[in-house]
C-alpha positions in Angstrom: 0.0 0.0 0.0 1.2 3.6 -0.7 2.9 5.3 2.2 0.8 8.3 3.3 2.4 11.7 3.0 3.5 13.1 6.4 2.0 16.2 7.9 4.5 19.0 7.3 4.2 20.7 10.6 6.2 23.8 11.4 9.7 24.6 10.3 12.3 25.7 12.9 14.9 28.1 11.6 18.4 28.1 12.9 19.5 31.0 15.1 21.4 33.7 13.2 25.1 34.0 13.7 26.4 36.5 16.3 29.7 37.0 14.5 30.5 40.5 13.1 31.0 39.7 9.4 31.7 42.0 6.5 28.1 42.2 5.2 27.3 43.5 1.7 25.3 46.8 1.8 22.4 45.8 -0.4 19.4 47.8 -1.7 15.9 46.7 -0.6 13.1 47.1 -3.1 9.8 47.7 -1.3 7.1 46.2 -3.6 4.3 48.0 -1.6 5.3 51.0 -3.8 4.6 49.1 -7.0 0.9 49.8 -7.5 1.3 53.5 -8.2 2.9 55.0 -11.3 5.3 57.1 -9.3 6.2 54.1 -7.1 7.0 52.0 -10.2 9.3 54.7 -11.6 11.1 55.0 -8.2 11.5 51.2 -7.9 12.7 50.9 -11.5 15.6 53.3 -10.8 16.4 51.5 -7.5 16.5 48.2 -9.4 18.7 49.6 -12.1 21.1 51.0 -9.5 21.1 47.6 -7.6 21.9 45.7 -10.8 24.6 48.0 -12.0 26.4 48.5 -8.6 25.7 45.4 -6.5 24.1 42.7 -8.6 22.2 41.3 -5.6 19.3 43.0 -3.8 16.5 42.4 -1.3 12.8 42.4 -2.0 10.2 43.0 0.7 6.4 43.2 0.8 6.1 40.7 -2.0 2.7 39.3 -1.0 3.7 35.7 -0.4 3.0 34.8 3.2 5.6 33.6 5.6 3.4 30.6 6.4 3.6 29.5 2.7 7.3 29.9 2.7 7.7 28.0 5.9 5.7 25.1 4.4 8.1 24.9 1.5 11.0 24.7 3.8 9.2 22.0 5.8 8.6 20.1 2.5 12.3 20.3 1.6 13.1 19.0 5.1 10.8 16.0 4.6 12.3 15.3 1.2 15.9 15.2 2.6 14.8 12.9 5.4 14.0 10.2 2.8 16.4 7.3 2.6 19.2 7.8 0.0 18.0 4.8 -2.0 14.6 6.4 -2.3 16.0 9.8 -3.4 18.3 8.1 -5.9 15.3 6.9 -7.9 14.8 10.5 -9.1 18.3 11.3 -10.5 18.1 12.8 -14.0 20.5 12.4 -16.9 23.1 14.9 -15.9 25.3 14.2 -18.9 22.5 15.4 -21.2 22.1 18.6 -19.2 19.0 17.6 -17.3 18.7 18.9 -13.8 15.1 18.4 -12.7 15.1 15.8 -10.0 17.7 14.8 -7.4 21.4 15.3 -7.4 23.2 13.5 -4.6 26.1 14.9 -2.5 29.7 14.0 -3.3 29.8 14.6 -7.0 32.2 17.6 -6.6 35.8 17.5 -5.5 36.1 20.8 -3.6 39.7 20.4 -2.4 41.9 18.2 -4.5 44.8 18.5 -2.1 43.0 16.5 0.6 40.3 14.8 -1.5 37.3 16.4 0.2 34.1 16.3 -1.7 31.0 18.4 -1.5 28.0 17.6 0.8 25.5 19.4 -1.3 22.2 17.8 -2.4 19.8 19.3 -4.9 16.2 18.6 -5.6 14.6 20.6 -8.5 10.9 20.7 -9.3 10.0 22.2 -12.7 7.0 24.4 -13.4 3.7 22.5 -13.0 2.3 23.6 -16.3 1.9 20.2 -18.0 5.1 20.6 -20.1 7.5 18.9 -17.8 6.4 15.3 -16.9 8.3 14.0 -13.9 7.9 11.3 -11.3 7.9 12.3 -7.6 8.2 10.6 -4.2 5.0 10.4 -2.2 6.0 13.3 0.1 6.3 15.6 -2.9 3.5 14.2 -5.0 1.0 14.8 -2.2 1.8 18.5 -2.3 2.2 19.3 -6.0 -1.0 21.4 -6.1 0.5 23.5 -3.3 3.8 23.7 -5.0 2.2 24.8 -8.2 0.3 27.6 -6.4 3.5 28.7 -4.7 5.5 28.8 -8.0 2.7 30.7 -9.7 2.6 33.2 -6.8 6.4 33.8 -7.2 5.7 34.7 -10.9 2.7 37.0 -10.3 3.9 38.6 -7.0 7.7 38.8 -7.5 9.0 38.1 -10.9 6.3 39.9 -13.0 6.9 43.1 -11.0 10.6 42.8 -11.2 10.5 42.2 -15.0 8.1 45.2 -15.4 10.5 47.4 -13.4 13.5 46.2 -15.5 11.6 47.0 -18.7 10.8 50.5 -17.4 14.4 51.1 -16.4 15.6 50.1 -19.9 12.9 52.3 -21.5 11.1 49.4 -23.0 7.3 48.5 -23.0 6.3 47.4 -19.5 5.4 43.9 -20.7 8.7 43.3 -22.6 10.2 40.9 -20.1 7.0 39.5 -18.7 6.2 38.1 -22.1 9.5 36.3 -22.1 8.7 34.7 -18.7 5.2 33.3 -18.9 4.5 30.5 -16.4 2.4 28.5 -18.9 5.0 28.5 -21.6 8.0 26.2 -22.0 11.0 27.4 -19.9 13.4 25.7 -17.6 12.4 27.4 -14.4 12.5 25.3 -11.3 11.9 25.4 -7.5 14.9 24.0 -5.6 15.3 22.5 -2.1 19.0 22.6 -1.5 20.8 21.0 1.4 24.4 21.7 2.5 25.4 18.9 4.8 27.6 20.0 7.7 31.3 19.3 8.1 33.2 18.7 11.3 35.2 21.7 12.6 38.5 20.1 11.7 37.2 19.5 8.1 36.0 23.0 7.7 39.5 24.2 8.7 40.8 22.5 5.6 38.2 24.2 3.3 38.2 27.5 1.6 34.6 27.4 0.3 31.7 24.9 0.0 30.8 25.9 -3.6 33.1 28.0 -5.6 32.4 31.3 -7.4 29.9 31.0 -10.2 27.0 32.7 -12.0 23.5 31.4 -12.5 22.3 30.8 -16.0 18.8 32.3 -16.1 17.2 35.7 -15.5 16.6 36.2 -11.8 17.3 33.8 -8.9 15.0 34.1 -5.8 16.6 33.0 -2.6 14.4 32.8 0.5 15.8 33.9 3.9 18.5 31.4 5.0 19.8 32.1 8.5 22.9 29.9 8.2 25.4 32.4 6.8 27.4 31.2 3.9 26.4 33.1 0.8 29.0 35.6 -0.4 28.8 37.9 -3.5 31.7 39.4 -5.4 30.6 43.0 -5.3 30.5 44.8 -8.6 31.9 48.0 -7.2 34.7 46.7 -5.0 35.4 43.3 -6.6 35.6 42.0 -3.0 33.8 39.1 -1.5 31.1 40.2 0.9 28.6 38.2 3.0 24.9 38.4 2.3 23.0 38.9 5.6 19.7 37.1 6.1 17.0 39.8 6.6 13.6 39.0 8.0 10.7 39.2 5.6 12.8 39.5 2.5 13.9 37.6 -0.6 17.4 37.9 -1.8 17.6 38.3 -5.6 20.4 38.2 -8.1 20.8 38.8 -11.8 21.9 35.9 -14.0 23.5 35.1 -17.4 20.4 35.4 -19.7 19.9 39.1 -18.6 23.5 39.7 -19.3 23.2 38.4 -22.8 20.0 40.2 -23.5 21.4 43.5 -22.4 24.8 43.2 -24.0 26.4 43.1 -20.6 24.7 46.2 -19.2 23.1 44.0 -16.5 25.9 41.8 -15.2 25.4 38.2 -14.1 26.5 38.3 -10.4 29.3 36.1 -9.1 28.5 34.4 -5.9 29.6 31.4 -3.8 28.9 29.5 -0.6 31.7 29.6 1.9 32.3 27.9 5.3 29.7 29.2 7.8 30.7 31.1 11.0 31.9 28.9 13.8 28.6 29.3 15.8 26.7 27.8 12.9 29.0 25.0 11.7 27.2 22.3 13.7 24.0 22.4 11.6 22.9 21.5 8.0 22.0 24.4 5.8 18.7 24.0 4.0 17.9 26.4 1.1 14.8 27.3 -0.8 15.3 28.9 -4.2 13.4 29.6 -7.4 15.4 29.9 -10.7 13.6 32.0 -13.4 14.5 31.6 -17.0 13.2 33.0 -20.3 11.2 30.9 -22.6 13.1 28.1 -24.3 12.8 29.3 -27.9 14.2 32.8 -27.2 17.4 33.5 -29.1 19.8 35.3 -26.7 20.5 38.3 -28.9 21.1 41.8 -27.4 17.9 43.8 -27.2 17.7 46.3 -30.0 14.7 48.3 -28.8 16.1 49.9 -25.7 17.0 53.6 -26.0 19.0 53.3 -22.8 21.2 50.4 -24.1 21.6 52.2 -27.4 22.8 55.5 -25.7 25.1 53.6 -23.3 26.7 51.6 -26.2 25.5 48.1 -25.0 24.5 46.8 -28.4 26.3 43.4 -28.7 26.9 40.5 -26.3 29.9 38.2 -26.4 28.3 35.9 -29.0 27.7 38.8 -31.4 31.0 40.4 -30.8 32.8 37.2 -31.7 30.7 36.6 -34.8 28.9 33.6 -33.3 25.1 33.0 -33.5 23.7 33.3 -30.1 22.1 30.1 -28.7 18.5 29.7 -27.8 17.7 29.8 -24.1 17.1 26.0 -24.2 20.5 25.4 -25.9 22.2 27.6 -23.4 20.5 26.0 -20.4 21.3 22.4 -21.3 24.9 23.2 -22.4 25.7 25.0 -19.1 24.0 22.4 -17.0 25.8 19.6 -18.8 29.1 21.5 -18.2 28.2 21.9 -14.5 27.8 18.2 -14.0 30.5 17.0 -16.3 33.0 14.3 -15.2 35.9 16.6 -16.2 35.2 18.5 -13.0 37.3 16.1 -11.2 40.7 17.8 -11.4 40.7 18.9 -15.1 41.7 22.6 -15.0 40.7 23.0 -18.7 37.1 22.2 -17.6 36.9 25.4 -15.6 37.5 27.6 -18.6 35.8 25.5 -21.3 34.0 26.9 -24.2 30.6 25.4 -23.4 28.8 26.8 -26.4 30.5 28.5 -29.5 31.4 32.0 -28.5 31.2 31.6 -24.7 34.1 30.5 -22.5 33.5 29.8 -18.8 35.6 31.7 -16.3 37.5 31.0 -13.1 36.1 33.0 -10.2 38.1 32.0 -7.1 40.9 29.8 -5.8 42.4 27.5 -8.4 42.2 24.4 -6.1 38.5 24.7 -5.8 36.5 23.3 -8.7 33.5 24.8 -10.3 30.3 25.3 -8.4 26.6 24.8 -9.0 
């Protein structure tokens, strides 16, 4: 007989660190201003400043209740309490660039000098719009309706406003980007439950980072408040690594590769990593809840030609166009980068880290040479 799904119950967050860390000074966009024309214009300029000077920013008053967020964290907790043999039933074909489903820990060598491997587990759930068939364990299957409602709310309450503000900032029609990110169309968005398993203090002492510096491949990544400190960004202004502080009632958002391509580099894909947590938090696992937004699969990643701002500022070609290569579609780009991220060459092959993963785009090294590429 089928095993009944557990009650989710409440989710208990870890106490925040008491260490005085070099926190990034990030802008907070207050979406309560969004309904008015003047509020939209103000937020559009704040967003543009955040994207050009920091790359990461906070969003508050985004009309998704804390209770709904907590239930998603609780669902992630329940998934990771499943036996490994059960979770392994849902591993996708990583070599083909597929990432929806489960990725076990240990697939990355994070310090080749001492042979230590990552303890990161991923579980990705695609959009529930009928275009991405997938099998699920009972604990997830039982809550797919709730997961779909949560995903759709992230589009309507967070992503659509952000894309509208970005369009206004670039002097484009308000619906320019929202039309490229429609929930019911085919795109490789996914909701992710992400677990960083803890290391012993003596193991952490041998590590520089848990996942190395990298950029995300889509448009915007939404990260829900994670009290276990570890996320660091490489600030655009200072080029220094700064910690991202968990702030109550906010989402942390970063710009990704696709927006960089579409704007000819005017919006930069933000480099970030996860490092060893402060000592007062190293005794716990780190559970993350994220949503990765990506444009529709058939979009060719050419630089936008309709933006007066991009034209004035001289951002008229991306790296594909400058090198004479045809830009890939979003689907081609997604599967190529995901296949590169999961490739076997990650194990000690330095050429892997700067590989040309599609014609006209060469990956980059973002931190210590002994640390292999991140997620």
